[in-house]
C-alpha positions as CSV (number, residue, x, y, z in Angstrom):
1,X,50.2,71.8,-127.1
2,X,53.0,71.7,-124.6
3,X,53.4,68.2,-123.1
4,X,56.4,69.0,-120.9
5,X,56.0,68.7,-117.1
6,X,57.7,70.6,-114.4
7,X,60.3,69.1,-112.0
8,X,57.8,69.3,-109.2
9,X,55.3,67.3,-111.3
10,X,58.0,64.7,-112.2
11,X,59.0,64.3,-108.5
12,X,55.3,64.0,-107.5
13,X,54.7,61.4,-110.2
14,X,57.7,59.3,-109.0
15,X,56.6,59.6,-105.4
16,X,53.0,58.6,-106.2
17,X,54.2,55.6,-108.2
18,X,56.4,54.4,-105.4
19,X,53.4,54.7,-103.0
20,X,51.2,52.8,-105.4
21,X,53.8,50.1,-105.7
22,X,53.9,49.7,-101.9
23,X,50.1,49.5,-101.7
24,X,50.0,46.9,-104.4
25,X,52.6,44.8,-102.6
26,X,50.8,45.1,-99.3
27,X,47.6,44.0,-101.1
28,X,49.4,40.9,-102.4
29,X,49.4,42.0,-106.0
30,X,53.1,41.3,-106.6
31,X,52.9,41.4,-110.4
32,X,51.5,45.0,-110.3
33,X,53.9,46.0,-107.6
34,X,56.9,44.9,-109.8
35,X,55.5,46.9,-112.8
36,X,55.0,50.0,-110.6
37,X,58.5,49.7,-109.1
38,X,59.9,49.5,-112.6
39,X,58.0,52.7,-113.6
40,X,59.0,54.5,-110.4
41,X,62.7,53.7,-111.0
42,X,62.5,55.0,-114.5
43,X,60.7,58.1,-113.4
44,X,63.4,58.7,-110.7
45,X,66.1,58.2,-113.3
46,X,64.5,60.6,-115.8
47,X,64.0,63.2,-113.1
48,X,67.6,62.9,-111.9
49,X,68.9,63.2,-115.5
50,X,66.9,66.3,-116.3
51,X,66.9,68.1,-112.9
52,X,67.9,71.7,-113.6
53,X,69.1,72.7,-110.1
54,X,72.4,71.2,-108.9
55,X,72.0,69.0,-105.9
56,X,68.5,67.9,-106.7
57,X,69.5,64.7,-108.3
58,X,68.0,61.6,-106.9
59,X,70.5,59.2,-105.2
């Protein structure tokens, strides 16, 4: 079973996690928002580290 994901899936996961963090913050759930921000940052870092096409790194 191949558990790898594509770059597009990794970018989508990071973007969705950022969006969920914003929604949690707007709803007043700061604890959840902080956890989601941490996950989103980690996802961005991993995507940037393993991006295969030059210039696609996240700034």
